[in-house]
C-alpha positions as CSV (number, residue, x, y, z in Angstrom):
1,M,0.0,0.0,0.0
2,E,1.5,3.3,-1.1
3,K,1.8,6.1,1.4
4,P,-0.1,9.3,0.5
5,D,1.9,12.3,-0.5
6,R,2.5,14.7,2.4
7,A,1.7,18.4,2.0
8,P,4.9,20.5,2.1
9,N,5.6,22.2,5.5
10,P,5.5,26.0,4.9
11,L,7.9,26.7,7.7
12,R,10.4,24.2,6.3
13,L,10.1,25.8,2.8
14,L,10.7,29.2,4.3
15,L,13.8,28.0,6.2
16,V,15.3,26.4,3.0
17,S,14.6,29.5,1.0
18,F,16.3,31.7,3.6
19,L,19.4,29.5,3.7
20,A,19.6,29.4,0.0
21,A,19.4,33.2,-0.2
22,L,22.0,33.6,2.5
23,A,24.4,31.3,0.6
24,F,23.8,33.2,-2.6
25,L,24.6,36.6,-0.9
26,S,27.8,35.2,0.6
27,V,29.3,34.6,-2.8
28,P,30.1,37.6,-5.0
29,A,29.4,37.8,-8.7
30,G,32.9,36.3,-9.6
31,G,32.0,33.1,-7.8
32,E,34.6,33.5,-5.1
33,E,33.8,33.3,-1.4
34,S,33.8,36.5,0.6
35,P,36.9,36.9,2.8
36,R,36.4,35.5,6.3
37,P,36.8,38.1,9.1
38,L,39.9,38.3,11.2
39,K,40.2,39.6,14.8
40,A,42.9,40.4,17.3
41,V,43.3,37.9,20.1
42,K,45.6,40.3,22.1
43,L,46.3,44.0,21.9
44,V,49.1,46.0,23.7
45,R,50.3,49.6,23.6
46,L,53.6,51.3,23.9
47,G,53.9,55.0,24.7
48,G,51.4,57.6,25.8
49,R,51.4,61.4,25.8
50,A,54.0,61.4,23.0
51,F,54.4,60.8,19.3
52,D,55.1,57.1,18.5
53,R,55.4,55.4,15.1
54,P,56.8,52.0,13.9
55,L,59.3,52.4,11.1
56,A,60.4,48.8,10.6
57,A,59.8,45.4,12.2
58,C,60.8,41.7,12.1
59,P,59.9,38.5,14.0
60,D,62.2,37.6,16.9
61,G,62.0,33.9,16.4
62,S,60.0,33.2,19.6
63,G,56.6,34.6,18.7
64,G,57.4,38.3,19.4
65,C,59.0,41.0,17.3
66,L,61.6,43.8,17.2
67,I,60.4,47.2,16.1
68,V,62.4,50.3,15.1
69,L,60.3,53.0,16.8
70,E,60.2,56.7,16.1
71,T,59.2,58.5,19.3
72,S,59.3,61.7,21.3
73,G,58.3,59.9,24.5
74,R,59.8,59.2,27.8
75,Y,58.5,56.0,29.4
76,A,59.6,52.6,30.7
77,V,60.0,49.6,28.3
78,G,60.5,46.4,30.3
79,R,63.9,46.7,31.9
80,G,64.8,49.7,29.7
81,N,63.7,53.2,29.4
82,V,62.9,55.4,26.5
83,R,64.2,59.0,27.2
84,S,63.8,61.0,24.0
85,K,65.0,64.6,24.0
86,Q,63.5,65.1,20.6
87,V,61.9,62.9,18.0
88,E,64.4,60.0,17.9
89,R,64.6,56.3,16.8
90,W,64.7,53.4,19.2
91,L,64.9,49.7,18.9
92,V,62.4,47.9,21.1
93,R,61.4,44.2,21.6
94,L,58.0,42.7,22.3
95,D,58.4,39.1,23.5
96,G,56.2,36.1,22.6
97,S,53.9,36.7,25.6
98,M,53.2,40.3,24.3
99,K,55.3,42.0,27.0
100,W,57.8,44.8,26.2
101,S,61.4,43.6,27.1
102,W,63.9,46.4,26.4
103,A,64.7,49.5,24.4
104,E,67.9,50.9,22.9
105,N,68.6,54.4,21.5
106,L,69.8,54.2,17.9
107,K,71.2,57.8,18.1
108,S,69.3,58.8,15.0
109,P,67.4,62.2,15.3
110,A,64.5,62.7,12.9
111,G,64.3,65.2,10.1
112,E,67.4,64.9,8.0
113,G,67.7,63.1,4.6
114,D,66.3,59.8,3.4
115,E,65.9,58.0,6.7
116,G,64.6,54.6,6.0
117,F,65.3,51.8,8.5
118,G,65.5,48.1,8.6
119,V,65.8,45.2,11.1
120,C,66.1,41.5,10.3
121,P,67.1,38.2,11.9
122,A,70.8,37.3,11.7
123,G,70.9,33.7,13.0
124,E,69.6,32.2,16.2
125,G,68.8,35.0,18.7
126,A,70.7,37.6,16.7
127,F,69.5,40.6,14.7
128,L,70.9,43.3,12.4
129,V,69.6,46.9,12.3
130,G,70.4,49.4,9.6
131,G,69.6,53.0,8.9
132,L,71.1,56.5,9.3
133,A,72.6,57.8,12.6
134,L,74.9,60.5,13.9
135,P,78.7,60.0,13.5
136,R,80.7,59.1,16.5
137,A,81.5,62.7,17.3
138,G,77.8,63.3,17.7
139,K,77.7,66.1,15.1
140,G,77.7,66.3,11.3
141,P,75.8,64.6,8.5
142,L,74.0,61.3,9.3
143,R,76.0,58.2,8.4
144,I,74.9,54.8,7.2
145,F,75.1,52.3,10.1
146,L,74.8,48.6,10.7
147,M,74.4,47.3,14.2
148,G,74.4,43.8,15.6
149,E,72.1,43.0,18.5
150,D,71.1,39.9,20.4
151,I,67.7,38.9,21.7
152,Q,68.5,40.3,25.2
153,G,69.2,43.7,23.8
154,R,73.0,43.4,24.1
155,R,74.9,45.2,21.3
156,K,77.5,43.1,19.4
157,F,78.9,45.7,17.1
158,R,78.1,49.0,15.3
159,K,79.7,50.2,12.1
160,R,79.3,53.5,10.2
161,F,80.2,54.3,6.6
162,G,79.0,56.5,3.7
163,G,79.7,59.6,1.7
164,S,79.2,63.3,2.3
165,K,75.5,62.8,2.1
166,N,73.7,59.5,2.6
167,G,70.3,57.8,2.3
168,F,69.1,54.5,3.6
169,Y,66.0,52.7,2.3
170,A,65.7,49.0,3.2
171,L,67.4,45.9,4.7
172,C,66.8,42.1,4.6
173,A,68.5,39.0,5.9
174,A,71.1,36.9,4.2
175,P,71.6,33.2,5.0
176,D,75.0,33.5,6.6
177,G,73.8,35.9,9.4
178,G,74.6,38.9,7.3
179,C,72.3,41.1,5.3
180,W,71.5,43.0,2.1
181,F,70.7,46.7,2.3
182,A,69.7,49.5,-0.2
183,A,71.2,53.0,0.3
184,S,72.6,56.0,-1.6
185,I,75.6,58.2,-1.3
186,T,76.8,61.5,-2.6
187,G,80.6,61.3,-2.8
188,K,82.8,58.3,-2.6
189,M,82.7,55.1,-0.5
190,R,84.4,51.6,-0.6
191,A,82.1,48.6,-0.1
192,G,84.4,45.6,0.1
193,K,85.8,45.0,-3.3
194,T,83.5,47.7,-4.9
195,V,84.3,51.4,-5.1
196,L,81.2,53.6,-5.2
197,E,81.4,57.1,-6.5
198,S,78.5,59.5,-7.4
199,E,78.7,61.9,-10.4
200,G,77.6,65.5,-10.9
201,G,76.5,65.9,-7.3
202,E,73.6,63.4,-7.8
203,P,73.2,60.5,-5.3
204,L,74.3,57.1,-6.4
205,H,71.8,54.4,-5.4
206,F,73.1,50.9,-4.7
207,L,72.6,47.5,-3.1
208,A,75.3,46.2,-0.7
209,R,76.0,42.8,0.9
210,A,77.4,42.7,4.4
211,D,78.5,39.7,6.5
212,A,77.5,38.8,10.1
213,N,80.0,41.2,11.5
214,G,78.7,44.2,9.5
215,S,81.7,44.3,7.1
216,L,80.8,45.1,3.5
217,L,81.6,42.5,0.9
218,F,80.5,44.1,-2.3
219,A,77.9,46.5,-3.8
220,L,75.8,46.7,-6.9
221,P,75.4,50.3,-8.2
222,L,72.2,51.2,-10.0
223,S,72.2,53.3,-13.2
224,R,69.2,55.6,-13.7
225,R,67.7,58.5,-15.5
226,G,64.9,60.4,-13.7
227,E,63.8,59.6,-10.2
228,V,64.1,56.3,-8.3
229,D,62.6,55.4,-4.9
230,I,63.8,52.1,-3.4
231,T,61.2,51.0,-0.9
232,A,61.7,47.3,-0.1
233,L,64.1,44.3,-0.1
234,C,63.4,40.6,0.7
235,P,65.5,37.4,0.5
236,D,64.8,34.9,-2.2
237,G,65.5,31.9,0.1
238,R,68.6,31.0,-1.9
239,G,71.0,33.6,-0.7
240,G,69.9,36.2,-3.3
241,V,67.7,39.2,-2.9
242,W,64.7,41.0,-4.5
243,V,64.6,44.8,-4.6
244,A,61.5,46.9,-5.3
245,G,60.4,50.5,-5.6
246,T,59.3,53.1,-8.1
247,F,61.0,54.9,-11.0
248,S,60.5,57.3,-13.8
249,D,62.3,57.4,-17.2
250,S,64.7,54.5,-17.0
251,L,66.5,52.2,-14.5
252,A,69.3,49.7,-15.3
253,F,70.2,46.5,-13.4
254,G,73.5,45.6,-15.0
255,R,72.6,45.1,-18.6
256,R,68.9,44.8,-17.9
257,M,67.2,48.2,-18.7
258,L,63.7,49.1,-17.6
259,T,61.9,52.0,-19.3
260,A,58.8,53.7,-17.9
261,S,55.8,54.1,-20.2
262,G,53.6,55.8,-17.6
263,D,54.3,58.7,-15.3
264,T,56.0,56.2,-12.8
265,E,56.3,52.4,-12.8
266,A,56.7,49.9,-10.0
267,F,59.7,47.6,-10.4
268,A,61.1,44.4,-8.9
269,A,64.6,43.0,-9.7
270,H,66.3,39.8,-8.6
271,A,70.0,39.2,-7.9
272,D,71.7,36.0,-6.9
273,K,73.9,35.4,-3.8
274,D,77.0,36.6,-5.8
275,G,75.4,39.8,-6.9
276,K,74.5,38.8,-10.5
277,W,71.3,40.3,-11.8
278,L,68.9,37.5,-12.8
279,C,65.9,39.5,-13.9
280,A,64.2,42.9,-13.7
281,S,60.5,43.5,-14.3
282,C,58.2,46.5,-14.1
283,T,54.6,47.6,-14.7
284,A,53.6,49.4,-17.9
285,G,51.3,52.3,-17.5
286,S,49.3,53.9,-20.3
287,G,49.5,57.7,-20.8
288,S,49.4,59.5,-17.4
289,A,48.9,56.2,-15.5
290,F,51.2,55.5,-12.5
291,A,52.3,52.6,-10.4
292,E,54.3,52.6,-7.2
293,G,56.1,49.7,-5.6
294,A,55.8,49.8,-1.8
295,A,56.5,46.4,-0.2
296,L,58.0,42.9,-0.9
297,C,58.0,39.5,0.7
298,P,59.2,36.1,-0.3
299,T,57.0,33.4,-1.8
300,G,59.1,30.4,-0.6
301,D,60.0,29.2,-4.1
302,G,62.6,31.9,-5.0
303,G,59.9,34.4,-6.2
304,C,58.3,37.3,-4.4
305,W,55.1,39.2,-3.7
306,L,55.1,42.8,-4.8
307,A,52.6,45.3,-3.4
308,G,51.9,48.9,-4.1
309,Q,49.3,51.3,-5.6
310,F,48.4,52.4,-9.1
311,G,46.0,54.7,-11.0
312,G,44.8,54.6,-14.6
313,S,45.3,51.6,-16.9
314,V,48.5,49.6,-15.9
315,R,49.8,46.4,-17.4
316,F,51.1,43.6,-15.1
317,G,52.9,41.2,-17.4
318,K,50.4,40.4,-20.0
319,E,47.3,41.6,-18.1
320,D,46.0,45.2,-18.5
321,V,44.2,46.4,-15.3
322,P,42.3,49.6,-15.0
323,S,42.0,51.2,-11.6
324,E,38.5,51.4,-10.1
325,S,39.3,54.5,-8.1
326,E,41.9,57.3,-8.3
327,C,44.5,55.1,-6.5
328,D,44.0,51.3,-6.1
329,V,46.2,48.9,-4.1
330,F,47.7,45.8,-5.8
331,A,49.6,42.7,-4.8
332,V,51.1,40.5,-7.4
333,R,53.2,37.4,-7.3
334,L,56.4,37.2,-9.4
335,T,58.2,34.0,-10.4
336,P,62.0,33.6,-9.7
337,G,62.4,34.7,-13.4
338,G,60.4,37.9,-12.9
339,R,57.2,36.8,-14.6
340,F,54.1,38.5,-13.3
341,G,51.1,36.5,-12.1
342,A,47.5,37.6,-12.0
343,P,47.4,40.8,-9.8
344,F,45.1,41.1,-6.8
345,T,43.6,44.6,-6.6
346,R,41.5,46.3,-4.0
347,A,39.7,49.6,-4.2
348,P,37.5,50.0,-1.1
349,M,37.7,53.8,-1.2
350,M,38.9,56.7,-3.4
351,F,42.6,56.6,-2.3
352,Q,44.6,53.5,-1.2
353,H,48.1,53.1,0.0
354,A,49.9,49.8,0.6
355,A,51.9,50.0,3.8
356,D,53.6,46.6,4.4
357,L,53.7,42.9,3.3
358,C,54.9,39.6,4.9
359,P,54.6,35.9,4.0
360,D,51.7,33.9,5.5
361,G,53.6,30.6,5.5
362,K,51.2,29.1,2.9
363,G,52.5,30.7,-0.3
364,G,50.4,33.8,0.1
365,C,50.9,37.0,2.0
366,W,49.6,39.4,4.7
367,L,48.9,42.8,3.1
368,V,48.5,46.0,5.1
369,L,46.8,49.0,3.5
370,N,45.2,52.3,4.5
371,A,42.4,53.9,2.5
372,A,40.4,57.1,2.4
373,T,37.5,58.6,0.5
374,G,36.7,62.3,-0.2
375,R,37.2,65.0,-2.7
376,S,40.9,65.1,-2.3
377,V,43.7,63.5,-0.2
378,R,44.0,66.8,1.8
379,N,40.3,67.0,2.6
380,P,40.1,67.0,6.5
381,E,36.6,65.4,6.2
382,L,38.0,62.2,4.7
383,K,36.5,59.0,5.9
384,K,39.4,56.6,6.5
385,T,39.8,52.9,7.1
386,A,42.8,50.6,7.8
387,E,42.8,47.0,6.5
388,L,44.8,43.8,7.0
389,L,44.2,41.1,4.3
390,R,45.5,37.6,3.7
391,V,46.0,37.1,0.0
392,S,46.3,33.6,-1.3
393,P,47.8,32.6,-4.7
394,P,47.2,33.4,-7.4
395,G,45.6,36.6,-6.0
396,R,42.5,36.1,-3.9
397,C,41.6,37.8,-0.5
398,V,40.6,35.0,1.9
399,R,40.8,36.9,5.3
400,L,40.1,40.5,6.2
401,L,40.4,42.8,9.2
402,S,39.0,46.3,8.7
403,C,39.1,49.2,11.2
404,G,37.3,52.5,10.6
405,E,38.2,54.1,14.0
406,E,39.3,57.7,13.6
407,G,43.0,58.2,13.6
408,V,43.9,54.4,13.3
409,V,46.7,53.6,10.9
410,F,48.1,50.1,10.2
411,E,51.8,50.3,9.6
412,R,53.8,47.0,9.9
413,V,53.1,43.3,9.8
414,V,55.4,40.4,10.6
415,P,54.6,36.6,10.5
416,S,54.0,34.9,13.8
417,R,52.7,31.5,15.1
418,G,49.3,30.8,13.6
419,G,48.9,34.3,12.1
420,C,50.8,37.6,12.3
421,L,51.6,40.6,14.5
422,L,50.2,43.9,13.3
423,A,51.7,47.2,14.4
424,G,50.2,50.6,13.9
425,T,49.2,53.9,15.6
426,F,46.0,55.3,17.0
427,A,44.9,58.8,18.1
428,E,41.8,58.1,20.3
429,R,40.8,54.4,20.2
430,V,41.7,51.3,18.4
431,K,39.2,48.4,18.4
432,L,40.1,45.1,16.6
433,G,37.6,42.7,18.2
434,A,34.8,42.5,20.7
435,R,37.2,42.3,23.6
436,T,40.3,44.0,22.2
437,S,40.4,47.8,22.4
438,L,42.7,50.5,23.7
439,Y,42.2,54.2,24.4
440,S,44.8,56.8,23.8
441,R,46.6,58.4,26.8
442,G,47.3,61.8,25.2
443,D,46.9,64.1,22.2
444,D,49.5,62.4,20.0
445,S,49.5,59.0,18.4
446,D,50.3,55.9,20.5
447,L,51.8,52.7,19.2
448,F,49.8,49.4,19.3
449,V,50.7,45.8,18.4
450,A,48.0,43.2,17.9
451,R,48.3,39.4,17.7
452,I,46.1,38.3,14.8
453,A,45.0,34.6,14.7
454,D,44.4,33.0,11.3
455,T,41.6,30.9,12.7
456,D,37.8,31.4,13.0
C-alpha cells in the first residue's frame, strides 16, 4: 500500500529559501567566497602622551618581534627606558607573551635626509639593524650604520660608513647571518671590493652585501635617468635578494634596462647570492597612469610578492588592469624569473596606500593598507579605514580585518605563530575585536601591536 503524499511544510520551505538566499549573498558575482573576518586575540600599547610610530619590524623567532620605533616619548619599556630629548629612533622588543622587554637608542634624530630603517634576523637569537645615525662625534651629516644585537638587547657591534650625504632605504636577511641593504651616497665610498662614486652631485643608489659582523663584501650600483625610490628588499631563500620600488624614465640593473611608459612604474629586480642580476620587471602604464612599488615579501620558491598602488590603466605582465578609483592597491606574485602572475587589486575607497607585506607561510601574503574617501587627499573630512588582508595565490583575498576608527593607521606586519603581528598607531581608540580595544593616553599617536590569529 502506497503512502499518501504529504503536504509541504510551509515553515520548512521558508527556512530552506532563507538559507539558499544567504548562501547566494555570501558569494560575490565572480563566484569567489567572501573573505572571512579576522580579529585580534591580544592587543598591547607602547607609549602615551607622546608621538610614536613603527618604522620597521621583524619577527624575533620566539613569537614576538623587534620594532624600530620613532618617538618623542619618555617611558619605561620592560627593563629599559625610552628617554627622547626630541623625535628619535629606538629599537624595542616585544616578546612572545606580548610584553615589552627592552629599548635601545639608535642615536638617530628625525628630520634629515632619506631616513629609512630596517631590522632583520641574523641567526639564532641575533639581529641586524640598519639606517642613518649620527657620526661618532655626535655632530655632522648622518652616516649609514649597521648594528648587531642579540635577543636580550646586548649590542654586538656598530659600524658606520657613507659619503658626504647619505640615504638608507631597506634591509633584509642573508643566510650567513649577514644582510643585504639598499642605500645611496653623494661622494665616494668603498664597499668591500667595490668602489662607489657618485657623479655630478647626484646621489648614487646601490645594493650592498654585508657579513654577520657588519663588514661590507660588495655592492651593486644602479644606473638611472629620472627619479628612483627604493622601498623594499626581501630574501629569495637561496642567498639572493629581491629589490623593489618606483622609478620614472629608465633604470638599469647591470645590462637589464627598464623603461617607464607611464608617469611612474613599480619595479622588482632579482639578484643571486654573488650579486649577479637574474631578472628585472616593471609595470607598464598607459599615458598618465602611474604605479608605485611599496612592499615585498618572499613566496618560498625563489619568487616574491610585490605590493603597491596604481592609478589609470596599468599592465602587469600580459594583463591590463584599469584602476577602479583614483588610486588602487595591488599585490602581485612574481616567479623567480620575474614573470608577473595575476594581480590582486583592491579599491575599497577613493585613495589607497599599501603599507607593508609579509609571508603567510602558505604561499600567500599578509597585506596592510590604508584607505580614504573624499574629494581630495588633503580633505580633512575624509572617511578613513585601515585594513589587513591575507591574500592567497594566485591573488584572492581570503581573510580580512578592517578598522574604521578615527586616527587608526596600520603600519607594519610580521609573521607569527598561527597568524601575524600587526603594528600601527591610533589617536583616540583602536578596536580590533569585541574584547580587544585600547584608548589613547594623550593628544599624539600611540603605538599598538595586535596578535592576529588566522583561525575562525
